[in-house]
C-alpha positions, -999 to +999 in steps of 0.1 A: +148+415-578+142+448-564+119+446-531+098+470-513+073+497-526+099+527-524+125+509-541+105+493-568+086+528-577+123+544-579+137+519-601+109+521-626+111+561-624+148+555-633+141+533-662+160+503-652+152+476-676+126+455-661+111+419-670+080+419-648+064+434-619+050+412-593+021+421-568+007+404-539-029+398-547-039+404-512-016+433-504-034+467-495-033+489-527-016+522-516-004+549-535+030+534-542+018+501-554-008+518-578+022+544-592+040+510-597+012+493-617+009+526-637+045+528-645+045+494-654+018+496-678+032+527-693+064+510-701+050+477-713+063+456-683+040+427-675+023+431-642+018+394-623+000+384-594+018+365-566+014+348-532+032+362-503+053+330-501+058+333-536+072+369-535+095+358-504+111+331-527+115+354-555+132+381-532+153+359-511+132+366-479+138+402-483+110+428-469+091+430-502+058+449-487+038+432-512+056+440-546+088+434-564+104+439-597+124+416-617+153+433-635+171+422-666+208+410-661+232+439-676+250+430-709+286+441-703+309+449-732+345+439-734+372+465-728+383+470-764+348+474-773+349+509-756+376+519-778+356+506-810+326+527-799+352+560-799+367+549-834+332+547-849+324+581-839+358+592-853+367+605-816+394+603-791+388+577-766+379+591-733+372+560-708+370+558-671+382+529-652+371+520-618+394+505-592+381+488-562+350+509-561+322+490-545+293+512-544+268+506-572+257+542-565+291+559-574+293+534-606+261+550-617+273+587-607+308+582-627+284+567-659+262+601-654+294+623-658+307+602-686+276+610-704+275+647-698+313+650-708+313+630-740+330+598-726+328+564-744+322+542-714+333+527-680+358+500-672+353+477-642+370+449-628+349+413-628+358+412-590+357+431-559+338+460-576+304+476-579+284+462-608+253+475-626+224+470-600+192+489-597+209+511-573+236+519-603+207+524-628+190+548-603+221+569-597+228+570-634+194+589-639+190+570-673+227+577-684+232+539-686+211+538-716+236+556-736+269+548-719+283+511-717+302+495-689+328+471-700+340+444-673+376+431-673+386+400-657+418+419-645+419+457-646+457+461-646+458+437-679+431+458-695+448+491-689+480+475-702+461+465-734+449+499-735+483+512-735+494+489-762+466+504-782+478+540-778+459+551-747+474+570-721+464+557-687+460+589-660+453+576-624+435+601-598+452+601-567+456+627-539+490+620-536+498+626-574+527+649-584+505+667-612+474+688-609+444+677-629+442+713-646+479+706-657+472+671-673+496+668-702+475+642-722+441+658-721+441+658-760+453+622-764+435+590-764+428+588-723+415+562-697+410+580-664+415+557-634+395+566-603+406+544-570+380+539-542+373+566-516+397+566-487+420+538-501+426+555-536+443+537-560+458+499-557+495+497-559+495+473-591+470+499-609+489+530-597+524+513-610+505+506-644+494+544-646+515+568-673+507+597-649+489+600-615+473+633-610+453+650-580+426+670-576+437+701-552+410+703-523+414+723-491+397+725-460+392+694-437+382+672-467+406+643-471+391+627-504+363+629-526+342+599-537+345+584-572+317+601-586+327+636-578+360+630-585+353+614-618+331+643-628+358+668-620+386+651-640+361+647-670+351+681-670+387+690-672+394+671-699+365+683-719+376+719-712+411+714-724+399+695-754+375+723-765+403+749-759+426+730-781+399+727-806+392+765-805+428+774-816 
């Protein structure tokens, strides 16, 4: 459930798959609520009246301001289905895996970058990770309708299975020995692994990587968030692949 006037309108603008819009029948009809109702009508989302107590129950006691949006649960893929997606297109796999990234907005931003640079999906662990929430939908700017997210019970094992399938695993870490511009496997089936801001890659995941690369940064900035790091690395892979194809 998405609660509150601004949050509901933003979720609907971002085309978050919704089941129903709930509006308190005695709530003041302000501009935001009118816009929410109009967006629901335009996208075929049912609008239902609800009492104040019912809205409080539906939203778990959140400050709902007289309006709430019921969002459909996300249908995650299996990790190997991302490889099948690339094979169906006759393309080299390009997947981004997230290690301990807990902010849904970063997940959405990564999905947006994957869509922009021709990737085939995002892989996340089932535990201690951001999931596809309304916040992730908003940050993806609609890219979640085109880029799937797969979830693995164990990220390290999923990456090992990718390696057995011929996919190179490249981790992004500030202490990497190789600059991302010199990534030697950009023209191969590739999974880029992005760690959390500050902590970076976990030890087990870093040990699983075939190579660890860094994004050179200067000034006082110590690290980049997952969305920015993934975007830079994906751009570099796309650039190198385009250059190789142009030979």
